[in-house]
ROSE-4610 file (N, C-alpha, C; in Angstrom, 1 decimal, always signed):
// ROSE-4610
residu = [X/X/X/X/X/X/X/X/X/X/X/X/X/X/X/X/X/X/X/X/X/X/X/X/X/X/X/X/X/X/X/X/X/X/X/X/X/X/X/X/X/X/X/X/X/X/X/X/X/X/X/X/X/X/X/X/X/X/X/X/X/X/X/X/X/X/X/X/X/X/X/X/X/X/X/X/X/X/X/X/X/X/X/X/X/X/X/X/X/X/X/X/X/X/X/X/X/X/X/X/X/X/X/X/X/X/X/X/X/X/X/X/X/X/X/X/X/X/X/X/X/X/X/X/X/X/X/X/X/X/X/X/X/X/X/X/X/X/X/X/X/X/X/X/X/X/X/X/X/X/X/X/X/X/X/X/X/X/X/X/X/X/X/X/X/X/X/X/X/X/X/X/X/X/X/X/X/X/X/X/X/X/X/X/X/X/X/X/X/X/X/X/X/X/X/X/X/X/X/X/X/X/X/X/X/X/X/X/X/X/X/X/X/X/X/X/X/X/X/X/X/X/X/X/X/X/X/X/X/X/X/X/X/X/X/X/X/X/X/X/X/X/X/X/X/X/X/X/X/X/X/X/X/X/X/X/X/X/X/X/X/X/X/X/X/X/X/X/X/X/X/X/X/X/X/X/X/X/X/X/X/X/X/X/X/X/X/X/X/X/X/X/X/X/X/X/X/X/X/X/X/X/X/X/X/X/X/X/X/X/X/X/X/X/X/X/X/X/X/X/X/X/X/X/X/X/X/X/X/X/X/X/X/X/X/X/X/X/X/X/X/X/X/X/X/X/X/X/X/X/X/X/X/X/X/X/X/X/X/X/X/X/X/X/X/X/X/X/X/X/X/X/X/X/X/X/X/X/X/X/X/X/X/X/X/X/X/X/X/X/X/X/X/X/X/X/X/X/X/X/X/X/X/X/X/X/X/X/X/X/X/X/X/X/X/X/X/X/X/X/X/X/X/X/X/X/X/X/X/X/X/X/X/X/X/X/X/X/X/X/X/X/X/X/X/X/X/X/X/X/X/X/X/X/X/X/X/X/X/X/X/X/X/X/X/X/X/X/X/X/X/X/X/X/X/X/X/X/X/X/X/X/X/X/X/X/X/X/X/X/X/X/X/X/X/X/X/X/X/X/X/X/X/X/X/X/X/X/X/X/X/X/X/X/X/X/X/X/X/X/X/X/X/X/X/X/X/X/X/X/X/X/X/X/X/X/X/X/X/X/X/X/X/X/X/X/X/X/X/X/X/X/X/X/X/X/X/X/X/X/X/X/X/X/X/X/X/X/X/X/X/X/X/X/X/X/X/X/X/X/X/X/X/X/X/X/X/X/X/X/X/X/X/X/X/X/X/X/X/X/X/X/X/X/X/X/X/X/X/X/X/X/X/X/X/X/X/X/X/X/X/X/X/X/X/X/X/X/X/X/X/X/X/X/X/X/X/X/X/X/X/X/X/X/X/X/X/X/X/X/X/X/X/X/X/X/X/X/X/X]
num = [1/1/1/2/2/2/3/3/3/4/4/4/5/5/5/6/6/6/7/7/7/8/8/8/9/9/9/10/10/10/11/11/11/12/12/12/13/13/13/14/14/14/15/15/15/16/16/16/17/17/17/18/18/18/19/19/19/20/20/20/21/21/21/22/22/22/23/23/23/24/24/24/25/25/25/26/26/26/27/27/27/28/28/28/29/29/29/30/30/30/31/31/31/32/32/32/33/33/33/34/34/34/35/35/35/36/36/36/37/37/37/38/38/38/39/39/39/40/40/40/41/41/41/42/42/42/43/43/43/44/44/44/45/45/45/46/46/46/47/47/47/48/48/48/49/49/49/50/50/50/51/51/51/52/52/52/53/53/53/54/54/54/55/55/55/56/56/56/57/57/57/58/58/58/59/59/59/60/60/60/61/61/61/62/62/62/63/63/63/64/64/64/65/65/65/66/66/66/67/67/67/68/68/68/69/69/69/70/70/70/71/71/71/72/72/72/73/73/73/74/74/74/75/75/75/76/76/76/77/77/77/78/78/78/79/79/79/80/80/80/81/81/81/82/82/82/83/83/83/84/84/84/85/85/85/86/86/86/87/87/87/88/88/88/89/89/89/90/90/90/91/91/91/92/92/92/93/93/93/94/94/94/95/95/95/96/96/96/97/97/97/98/98/98/99/99/99/100/100/100/101/101/101/102/102/102/103/103/103/104/104/104/105/105/105/106/106/106/107/107/107/108/108/108/109/109/109/110/110/110/111/111/111/112/112/112/113/113/113/114/114/114/115/115/115/116/116/116/117/117/117/118/118/118/119/119/119/120/120/120/121/121/121/122/122/122/123/123/123/124/124/124/125/125/125/126/126/126/127/127/127/128/128/128/129/129/129/130/130/130/131/131/131/132/132/132/133/133/133/134/134/134/135/135/135/136/136/136/137/137/137/138/138/138/139/139/139/140/140/140/141/141/141/142/142/142/143/143/143/144/144/144/145/145/145/146/146/146/147/147/147/148/148/148/149/149/149/150/150/150/151/151/151/152/152/152/153/153/153/154/154/154/155/155/155/156/156/156/157/157/157/158/158/158/159/159/159/160/160/160/161/161/161/162/162/162/163/163/163/164/164/164/165/165/165/166/166/166/167/167/167/168/168/168/169/169/169/170/170/170/171/171/171/172/172/172/173/173/173/174/174/174/175/175/175/176/176/176/177/177/177/178/178/178/179/179/179/180/180/180/181/181/181/182/182/182/183/183/183/184/184/184/185/185/185/186/186/186/187/187/187/188/188/188/189/189/189/190/190/190/191/191/191/192/192/192/193/193/193/194/194/194/195/195/195/196/196/196/197/197/197/198/198/198/199/199/199/200/200/200/201/201/201/202/202/202/203/203/203/204/204/204/205/205/205/206/206/206/207/207/207/208/208/208/209/209/209/210/210/210/211/211/211/212/212/212/213/213/213/214/214/214/215/215/215/216/216/216/217/217/217/218/218/218/219/219/219/220/220/220]
x = [+95.5/+95.6/+95.0/+95.6/+95.0/+94.7/+93.6/+93.4/+92.8/+93.5/+93.1/+92.2/+91.4/+90.4/+90.5/+90.4/+90.6/+89.3/+88.1/+86.8/+86.1/+85.4/+84.5/+83.6/+83.2/+82.3/+82.8/+84.1/+84.8/+84.8/+84.5/+84.4/+83.5/+83.8/+82.9/+82.0/+80.7/+79.7/+80.0/+80.6/+81.0/+82.2/+83.1/+84.3/+84.0/+82.9/+82.6/+81.9/+82.4/+81.8/+81.5/+81.4/+81.2/+79.7/+78.8/+77.3/+76.9/+77.7/+77.3/+77.8/+78.6/+79.3/+79.2/+79.5/+79.4/+80.8/+81.3/+82.4/+82.5/+81.4/+81.4/+81.7/+81.3/+81.5/+83.1/+83.8/+85.2/+86.1/+85.6/+86.4/+86.9/+87.9/+88.4/+87.3/+87.1/+86.1/+86.4/+87.7/+88.1/+88.2/+88.6/+89.0/+88.0/+87.4/+86.6/+87.5/+88.7/+89.7/+89.4/+89.8/+89.6/+90.6/+91.1/+92.1/+91.4/+91.2/+90.5/+91.5/+91.6/+92.4/+91.4/+91.6/+90.4/+90.6/+91.7/+91.9/+91.3/+91.5/+90.9/+89.4/+88.9/+87.4/+86.8/+87.5/+87.0/+86.8/+87.8/+87.8/+86.6/+86.6/+85.3/+84.1/+83.9/+82.6/+82.4/+83.4/+83.3/+82.7/+83.4/+83.0/+81.5/+81.2/+79.8/+78.9/+79.2/+78.3/+78.3/+79.5/+79.6/+78.8/+78.9/+78.1/+76.8/+76.2/+74.8/+74.2/+74.8/+74.3/+75.3/+74.8/+75.6/+76.8/+77.8/+78.9/+79.0/+79.0/+79.0/+80.4/+80.9/+82.3/+82.3/+83.2/+83.3/+84.6/+85.6/+86.6/+87.2/+87.5/+88.3/+89.6/+89.6/+90.7/+90.8/+92.0/+92.3/+93.5/+93.3/+94.4/+95.5/+96.7/+97.8/+97.4/+97.0/+96.7/+95.4/+94.4/+93.4/+93.8/+94.6/+95.2/+96.0/+96.6/+97.3/+96.2/+95.3/+94.4/+93.5/+93.4/+92.6/+93.4/+94.8/+95.8/+96.0/+96.0/+96.1/+97.8/+98.0/+99.4/+100.2/+101.4/+102.2/+102.3/+102.3/+102.2/+100.9/+99.8/+98.5/+98.2/+97.7/+97.3/+96.0/+95.4/+94.3/+94.7/+95.9/+96.3/+96.7/+96.7/+96.9/+95.5/+94.5/+93.2/+92.9/+93.6/+93.3/+93.0/+92.5/+92.2/+90.8/+89.9/+88.5/+88.3/+87.7/+87.2/+85.8/+85.3/+83.9/+83.3/+82.0/+81.3/+80.9/+80.9/+80.4/+79.0/+78.4/+77.0/+76.1/+76.3/+75.4/+76.2/+77.2/+78.0/+78.6/+78.7/+79.5/+80.9/+81.8/+83.1/+83.9/+83.8/+84.5/+84.1/+82.8/+82.4/+82.8/+82.9/+83.3/+84.8/+85.6/+87.1/+87.3/+86.6/+86.7/+86.4/+85.3/+84.9/+85.8/+86.4/+87.3/+88.6/+89.1/+90.3/+90.0/+88.8/+88.6/+88.4/+88.2/+88.1/+89.3/+90.4/+91.8/+92.3/+91.6/+92.1/+93.2/+94.3/+95.3/+95.7/+95.4/+95.6/+94.3/+94.4/+93.1/+93.4/+92.7/+92.7/+91.4/+91.3/+90.1/+90.0/+88.8/+88.6/+87.3/+87.2/+85.8/+85.2/+86.0/+85.6/+84.8/+85.3/+84.8/+83.9/+83.8/+82.8/+83.1/+84.4/+84.7/+85.9/+86.1/+87.3/+87.8/+89.2/+90.1/+90.5/+90.2/+90.7/+91.6/+92.6/+93.5/+94.0/+94.8/+95.5/+97.0/+97.4/+98.9/+99.5/+100.7/+101.3/+100.4/+100.4/+99.7/+100.1/+99.0/+99.3/+97.9/+98.2/+96.8/+97.1/+96.3/+96.4/+95.2/+95.3/+94.0/+93.6/+92.4/+91.8/+90.8/+90.7/+89.7/+88.3/+87.4/+86.0/+85.6/+84.8/+84.3/+83.3/+83.4/+82.4/+80.9/+80.2/+78.6/+77.8/+77.0/+76.2/+75.0/+74.8/+73.7/+72.5/+71.4/+70.3/+69.2/+68.8/+67.9/+66.6/+65.4/+64.2/+63.9/+63.2/+62.9/+62.1/+62.2/+61.4/+60.0/+58.9/+57.5/+56.9/+55.9/+55.0/+54.3/+54.1/+53.4/+52.0/+51.6/+50.4/+49.4/+48.3/+47.4/+46.8/+46.8/+46.2/+44.9/+44.1/+42.6/+42.1/+42.7/+42.0/+41.9/+42.7/+42.6/+42.0/+41.7/+41.2/+39.7/+39.4/+38.1/+37.3/+38.1/+37.4/+36.8/+37.6/+37.1/+36.1/+36.3/+35.4/+34.1/+34.2/+33.0/+32.2/+32.8/+32.0/+31.4/+32.0/+31.6/+30.4/+30.5/+29.3/+28.1/+28.4/+27.1/+26.6/+27.4/+26.6/+26.0/+26.5/+26.0/+24.6/+24.7/+23.6/+22.6/+23.0/+22.1/+21.1/+21.5/+20.6/+19.4/+19.8/+18.8/+17.8/+18.5/+17.5/+16.7/+17.1/+16.2/+15.0/+15.4/+14.3/+13.3/+13.8/+12.7/+12.0/+12.7/+11.9/+10.9/+11.2/+10.3/+9.1/+9.2/+8.1/+7.2/+7.8/+6.9/+6.2/+6.8/+6.2/+5.1/+5.2/+4.1/+3.0/+3.1/+2.1/+1.3/+1.9/+1.0/+0.1/-1.0/-2.0/-1.4/-1.8/-1.1/+0.2/+0.8/+2.1/+2.4/+3.8/+4.4/+4.5/+4.8/+4.9/+6.2/+6.5/+7.6/+8.8/+8.8/+10.0/+10.4/+9.3/+9.6/+10.4/+9.9/+10.4/+11.9/+12.0/+13.4/+14.3/+13.9/+14.8/+15.3/+14.1/+14.5/+15.5/+15.3/+16.1/+17.4/+17.5/+18.8/+19.6/+19.0/+19.6/+20.1/+19.4/+19.8/+20.9/+20.9/+22.1/+23.3/+23.1/+24.4/+25.0/+24.3/+24.7/+25.4/+24.7/+25.2/+26.5/+26.6/+27.8/+28.9/+28.7/+29.7/+30.3/+29.3/+29.9/+30.6/+30.2/+31.1/+32.4/+32.5/+33.7/+34.7/+34.2/+35.1/+35.5/+34.7/+35.2/+36.2/+35.9/+36.9/+38.2/+38.1/+39.5/+40.2/+39.5/+40.2/+40.8/+40.0/+40.5/+41.7/+41.5/+42.7/+44.0/+44.0/+45.1/+45.6/+45.0/+45.5/+45.3/+44.4/+44.2/+43.3/+43.4/+42.5/+41.2/+40.1/+38.8/+38.6/+37.8/+37.6/+37.0/+36.0/+35.3/+36.0/+37.2/+37.9/+37.7/+38.4/+38.4/+38.5/+37.8/+37.8/+38.4]
y = [+131.9/+132.2/+130.9/+130.3/+129.2/+129.7/+129.1/+129.3/+128.1/+127.8/+126.5/+126.6/+125.6/+125.7/+124.3/+124.3/+123.0/+122.1/+123.0/+122.2/+123.2/+122.5/+123.3/+124.2/+123.7/+124.6/+125.9/+126.0/+127.3/+128.3/+128.0/+128.9/+130.0/+131.2/+132.3/+132.3/+132.5/+132.6/+133.5/+134.8/+135.8/+135.5/+134.5/+134.1/+133.1/+132.5/+131.3/+131.9/+131.9/+132.6/+131.7/+130.3/+129.3/+128.8/+129.3/+129.0/+127.5/+126.8/+125.4/+124.4/+125.0/+123.9/+124.5/+123.6/+123.9/+123.5/+124.2/+123.8/+122.3/+121.7/+120.3/+119.4/+119.7/+119.0/+119.0/+120.1/+120.3/+119.8/+119.7/+119.4/+117.8/+117.5/+116.2/+115.3/+114.2/+113.3/+112.5/+112.5/+111.8/+112.6/+113.9/+114.7/+116.0/+116.3/+117.5/+118.8/+118.6/+119.8/+120.3/+121.6/+122.2/+123.1/+123.0/+123.8/+124.4/+125.8/+126.5/+127.0/+126.5/+126.9/+127.8/+129.1/+129.8/+129.7/+129.6/+129.6/+128.2/+127.1/+125.8/+125.8/+126.4/+126.5/+127.4/+128.4/+129.2/+128.5/+127.6/+126.8/+125.7/+125.1/+124.2/+124.8/+126.0/+126.8/+127.2/+127.5/+127.8/+126.6/+125.5/+124.1/+123.8/+124.0/+123.7/+124.6/+125.8/+126.7/+126.4/+126.0/+125.7/+124.4/+123.4/+122.2/+122.3/+123.1/+123.3/+122.4/+121.4/+120.5/+120.1/+119.4/+119.3/+118.7/+118.9/+118.0/+117.4/+116.1/+115.2/+115.2/+115.8/+115.7/+114.5/+113.5/+112.4/+112.5/+113.3/+113.6/+114.9/+115.8/+117.3/+117.2/+118.0/+118.2/+116.9/+116.4/+115.4/+115.8/+115.6/+115.7/+114.7/+114.8/+113.7/+112.4/+112.4/+111.2/+110.4/+111.1/+110.6/+110.1/+110.9/+110.4/+109.1/+108.9/+107.6/+106.5/+106.8/+105.9/+105.3/+106.1/+105.7/+105.4/+105.2/+104.8/+105.7/+107.0/+108.2/+108.2/+108.8/+108.8/+109.7/+109.6/+110.2/+111.7/+112.1/+113.6/+114.0/+113.4/+113.7/+115.2/+115.7/+117.0/+117.3/+116.3/+116.4/+117.1/+116.8/+117.4/+119.0/+119.4/+120.8/+121.6/+120.8/+121.3/+121.9/+121.5/+121.9/+120.6/+119.5/+118.3/+117.9/+117.3/+116.9/+115.6/+114.7/+113.5/+113.6/+113.7/+114.0/+112.8/+112.4/+111.3/+111.6/+110.5/+110.7/+110.0/+109.9/+109.3/+110.3/+111.5/+112.4/+113.2/+112.7/+113.4/+112.5/+112.9/+112.1/+112.4/+111.4/+111.8/+112.5/+112.3/+112.9/+114.3/+114.6/+116.0/+116.8/+116.0/+116.6/+117.1/+116.0/+116.4/+117.6/+117.6/+118.8/+120.1/+120.1/+121.3/+121.6/+120.7/+120.9/+121.4/+121.0/+121.6/+123.1/+123.5/+124.8/+125.7/+125.1/+125.8/+125.9/+125.3/+125.5/+124.3/+123.1/+122.0/+121.4/+121.0/+120.4/+118.9/+118.3/+117.0/+116.2/+115.0/+114.2/+112.7/+112.1/+110.7/+110.0/+108.9/+108.3/+107.0/+106.7/+105.6/+105.0/+104.4/+103.9/+102.9/+102.0/+100.9/+101.5/+102.7/+103.4/+104.5/+104.9/+105.7/+107.3/+107.5/+109.0/+109.4/+110.8/+111.3/+112.4/+112.2/+113.0/+114.3/+115.5/+116.7/+117.5/+118.1/+119.0/+120.0/+120.9/+122.1/+121.9/+120.7/+120.5/+120.5/+119.9/+119.8/+119.1/+119.4/+118.6/+117.2/+116.4/+114.9/+114.1/+112.9/+112.2/+110.7/+110.0/+108.7/+107.9/+106.6/+105.7/+105.2/+104.4/+103.8/+104.6/+105.0/+106.0/+105.4/+106.3/+105.8/+105.4/+104.3/+103.9/+104.9/+105.0/+106.0/+105.4/+106.4/+106.2/+106.3/+105.3/+105.6/+106.6/+107.4/+108.4/+107.8/+107.5/+106.8/+107.9/+107.9/+108.9/+108.3/+108.8/+108.3/+108.3/+107.2/+107.4/+108.5/+108.9/+110.1/+109.5/+110.3/+109.9/+110.9/+110.5/+111.6/+112.5/+113.6/+114.5/+113.8/+113.8/+113.3/+114.4/+114.5/+115.6/+115.6/+116.8/+117.0/+117.1/+116.0/+115.9/+117.0/+117.4/+118.3/+119.6/+120.1/+121.3/+121.1/+119.9/+119.6/+120.1/+120.9/+121.4/+120.2/+119.1/+118.0/+117.2/+116.9/+116.2/+116.9/+118.3/+119.0/+119.3/+119.5/+119.5/+118.4/+117.3/+116.1/+115.6/+115.9/+115.6/+116.5/+117.7/+118.7/+118.3/+117.8/+117.4/+116.2/+115.4/+114.1/+114.3/+115.2/+115.6/+116.3/+117.4/+118.2/+117.5/+116.6/+116.0/+115.1/+114.5/+113.4/+114.3/+115.5/+116.3/+116.7/+117.2/+117.7/+116.8/+115.5/+114.5/+114.1/+114.2/+113.7/+115.0/+116.2/+117.5/+117.4/+117.4/+117.5/+116.4/+115.2/+114.2/+114.4/+114.8/+115.0/+116.0/+117.2/+118.2/+117.7/+116.9/+116.6/+115.6/+114.8/+113.9/+114.5/+115.7/+116.4/+117.0/+117.3/+118.0/+117.2/+117.7/+116.8/+116.4/+115.1/+114.5/+114.2/+113.9/+113.7/+112.3/+112.1/+111.1/+110.0/+108.8/+107.8/+108.2/+107.6/+108.0/+107.5/+106.2/+105.7/+106.6/+106.9/+107.8/+109.1/+109.7/+111.1/+110.8/+109.8/+109.6/+109.2/+108.6/+108.1/+109.4/+110.3/+111.5/+112.5/+112.6/+113.5/+113.0/+111.7/+111.1/+111.2/+110.8/+110.8/+112.3/+113.4/+114.7/+115.1/+114.6/+114.9/+114.3/+113.0/+112.4/+113.1/+113.6/+114.5/+115.8/+116.3/+117.6/+117.3/+116.2/+115.8/+115.6/+114.9/+114.5/+115.8/+116.7/+117.9/+118.8/+118.9/+119.5/+119.0/+117.5/+117.0/+117.2/+117.1/+117.3/+118.8/+119.8/+121.3/+121.3/+120.8/+120.9/+120.4/+119.0/+118.4/+119.4/+119.9/+120.8/+122.0/+122.5/+123.7/+123.4/+122.1/+122.0/+121.8/+121.3/+121.2/+122.4/+123.5/+124.8/+125.1/+124.4/+124.5/+125.5/+126.3/+127.3/+126.7/+127.2/+126.6/+127.1/+126.1/+126.2/+127.6/+128.1/+129.2/+130.4/+130.4/+131.6/+131.4/+132.2/+132.2/+133.5/+133.8/+135.2/+135.1]
z = [+161.6/+163.2/+163.9/+164.8/+165.6/+167.1/+167.7/+168.9/+169.7/+170.6/+171.4/+172.6/+172.8/+173.9/+174.6/+175.9/+176.6/+176.5/+176.2/+175.8/+174.8/+173.8/+172.9/+173.5/+174.7/+175.5/+175.8/+175.6/+176.2/+175.0/+173.9/+172.7/+172.9/+172.8/+172.9/+171.7/+171.9/+170.7/+169.6/+170.2/+169.2/+168.4/+168.9/+168.1/+167.1/+167.1/+166.1/+165.0/+163.8/+162.6/+161.5/+161.7/+160.7/+160.9/+160.3/+160.7/+160.4/+159.4/+159.1/+160.0/+161.0/+161.9/+163.2/+164.2/+165.6/+166.2/+167.3/+167.9/+168.3/+168.7/+169.1/+168.0/+166.7/+165.5/+165.2/+165.5/+165.1/+166.2/+167.4/+168.5/+168.6/+169.4/+169.5/+170.1/+169.3/+169.8/+171.2/+171.5/+172.6/+173.8/+173.7/+174.8/+174.9/+173.8/+173.9/+173.6/+173.6/+173.3/+171.8/+171.6/+170.3/+169.9/+168.8/+168.1/+166.9/+166.9/+165.8/+164.8/+163.7/+162.5/+161.6/+161.7/+161.0/+159.6/+159.0/+157.6/+157.1/+157.8/+157.5/+157.5/+158.5/+158.8/+157.8/+157.3/+156.2/+154.8/+154.6/+153.4/+153.6/+154.8/+155.0/+154.8/+155.4/+155.2/+153.7/+153.0/+151.6/+150.7/+151.3/+150.5/+150.8/+152.1/+152.3/+151.5/+151.3/+150.6/+149.1/+148.7/+147.2/+147.0/+147.8/+147.5/+147.8/+148.6/+148.8/+149.7/+150.5/+151.3/+152.4/+153.5/+154.7/+154.4/+155.2/+155.4/+156.6/+156.6/+157.9/+158.2/+159.2/+159.6/+160.6/+160.2/+161.1/+162.2/+161.6/+162.6/+162.0/+163.0/+162.7/+163.5/+164.5/+165.3/+166.2/+166.4/+167.4/+168.2/+169.6/+170.5/+170.2/+170.4/+170.1/+170.8/+172.1/+172.7/+171.9/+171.5/+170.9/+169.4/+168.8/+167.5/+167.7/+168.7/+168.9/+169.2/+169.9/+170.3/+169.1/+168.1/+166.9/+165.8/+166.1/+165.1/+163.9/+164.2/+163.1/+162.8/+161.7/+161.4/+162.5/+162.6/+163.7/+163.4/+162.2/+161.8/+161.2/+161.7/+161.2/+161.3/+160.2/+160.4/+161.3/+161.7/+162.4/+163.7/+164.2/+165.3/+165.2/+164.0/+163.7/+163.6/+163.4/+163.4/+161.8/+160.9/+159.5/+158.7/+159.2/+158.5/+158.9/+158.0/+158.2/+157.4/+158.1/+157.5/+157.3/+155.9/+155.7/+155.1/+155.6/+155.0/+153.5/+152.8/+151.4/+151.3/+152.3/+152.2/+151.5/+151.5/+150.7/+149.7/+149.2/+148.2/+147.2/+146.0/+145.1/+145.3/+145.4/+145.9/+144.8/+143.5/+142.6/+142.5/+142.6/+142.5/+144.0/+144.9/+146.3/+146.1/+145.7/+145.6/+144.7/+143.5/+142.7/+143.4/+144.1/+144.9/+145.9/+146.5/+147.7/+147.2/+146.1/+145.4/+145.1/+144.6/+144.3/+145.4/+146.6/+147.7/+148.6/+148.0/+148.7/+149.4/+149.5/+150.1/+149.2/+149.8/+149.0/+149.3/+150.5/+150.8/+150.7/+150.1/+149.9/+150.1/+150.9/+151.2/+151.0/+150.3/+149.9/+150.7/+151.4/+152.1/+151.8/+150.6/+150.3/+151.2/+151.7/+152.6/+153.8/+154.2/+155.4/+155.0/+153.8/+153.4/+153.6/+153.7/+154.0/+153.1/+153.0/+152.4/+153.3/+153.4/+154.2/+153.2/+153.9/+153.2/+154.1/+153.8/+154.7/+153.8/+154.6/+154.1/+154.0/+154.1/+154.0/+152.6/+152.5/+151.2/+150.2/+148.9/+148.0/+147.8/+148.0/+147.9/+147.8/+147.4/+147.3/+147.6/+148.4/+148.8/+148.7/+149.0/+149.1/+147.9/+148.1/+146.9/+146.5/+145.2/+144.6/+144.8/+145.1/+145.0/+143.7/+143.5/+142.2/+141.8/+140.4/+139.7/+140.0/+140.3/+140.7/+139.4/+139.1/+137.9/+138.3/+137.2/+137.3/+136.6/+137.2/+136.6/+136.1/+135.0/+134.6/+134.3/+134.6/+134.3/+132.8/+132.2/+130.9/+130.4/+129.2/+128.9/+128.6/+128.7/+128.4/+127.9/+127.0/+126.3/+127.5/+127.1/+128.2/+128.6/+129.7/+130.1/+130.3/+129.7/+130.0/+131.4/+131.9/+133.3/+133.3/+133.6/+133.5/+134.5/+135.4/+136.4/+135.7/+134.6/+133.9/+132.6/+132.1/+130.7/+130.5/+129.5/+129.2/+128.7/+128.0/+127.7/+128.7/+129.7/+131.0/+131.7/+131.9/+132.6/+131.8/+130.5/+129.8/+129.6/+129.6/+129.4/+130.6/+131.8/+133.1/+133.4/+133.0/+133.2/+132.5/+131.2/+130.3/+130.9/+131.4/+132.0/+133.3/+134.1/+135.4/+135.2/+134.3/+134.1/+133.4/+132.3/+131.4/+132.0/+133.2/+133.9/+134.5/+135.1/+135.7/+134.6/+133.5/+132.5/+132.0/+131.8/+131.2/+132.1/+133.4/+134.4/+134.3/+134.5/+134.4/+133.3/+132.2/+130.7/+130.6/+130.9/+130.8/+131.5/+132.7/+133.7/+133.1/+132.7/+132.1/+130.8/+130.1/+128.7/+129.1/+130.1/+130.4/+131.0/+131.5/+132.1/+131.0/+129.8/+128.8/+128.2/+127.7/+126.8/+125.6/+125.1/+124.0/+124.1/+125.3/+125.6/+125.0/+124.6/+124.1/+125.4/+125.0/+126.0/+126.7/+128.0/+128.8/+128.1/+127.5/+126.8/+125.7/+124.9/+123.8/+124.1/+125.2/+125.7/+126.1/+126.9/+127.5/+126.2/+125.4/+124.1/+123.6/+123.1/+122.4/+123.2/+124.5/+125.3/+125.5/+125.7/+125.8/+124.5/+123.5/+122.2/+121.9/+122.2/+121.9/+122.9/+124.1/+125.0/+124.5/+124.0/+123.5/+122.4/+121.5/+120.4/+120.9/+121.8/+122.4/+123.2/+123.9/+124.6/+123.6/+122.6/+121.7/+121.0/+120.7/+120.0/+120.9/+122.3/+123.3/+123.6/+123.6/+123.7/+122.6/+121.4/+120.2/+120.2/+120.6/+120.7/+121.8/+122.9/+124.1/+123.7/+123.1/+122.7/+121.7/+120.8/+119.8/+120.5/+121.5/+122.1/+123.1/+123.8/+124.6/+123.8/+122.6/+121.8/+121.2/+121.4/+121.0/+119.5/+118.8/+117.4/+117.2/+116.1/+115.8/+115.3/+115.7/+115.3/+113.6/+113.0/+111.6/+111.3/+112.2/+111.8/+112.5/+113.1/+113.6/+115.1/+115.9/+117.3/+117.8/+118.8/+119.4/+120.6]
């Protein structure tokens, strides 16, 4: 069923049931007139839903005078309201054509130099220069990178370093207060050495635990 309007602004809101498009997008670019072909618009909406991304309609309905002005074919289906020129800027042309055929479009024209594809509901036919195949570039595979923000190795080692500094200072101070204390250099040396050993043991445990390996003495 076709419905004509002198201007796209005359289309009642309740009569427009194609949510991905507006009357202004489908109207004649030269005159503002609009012919609504419900079957063609149903197919266009179905195609939009199937592809899951916007269809940039460069030309839809054309009044006869505007069609002549832009050099359209004398029997262009744009004048019937069931033809659409869709930009390929955000689509792979080959996937687009396959989807359009599945949605009921039967006429296809390719215009790679201008970056769009014509689709319509006329007799089955195909014309124009095919779009070149587009390469699909994949990122090279990489070994998984450990997330240091969740690594027990990083967390444990960092905690040992931060806490160790405070412990060294406090312990050395207390030892020096005691009678018969060791020299400051000796105290610091012993404490730092002990902390290094503890830190290394903690790092080994955490690394083993990060890898998900069972502990030699069992795991609770």
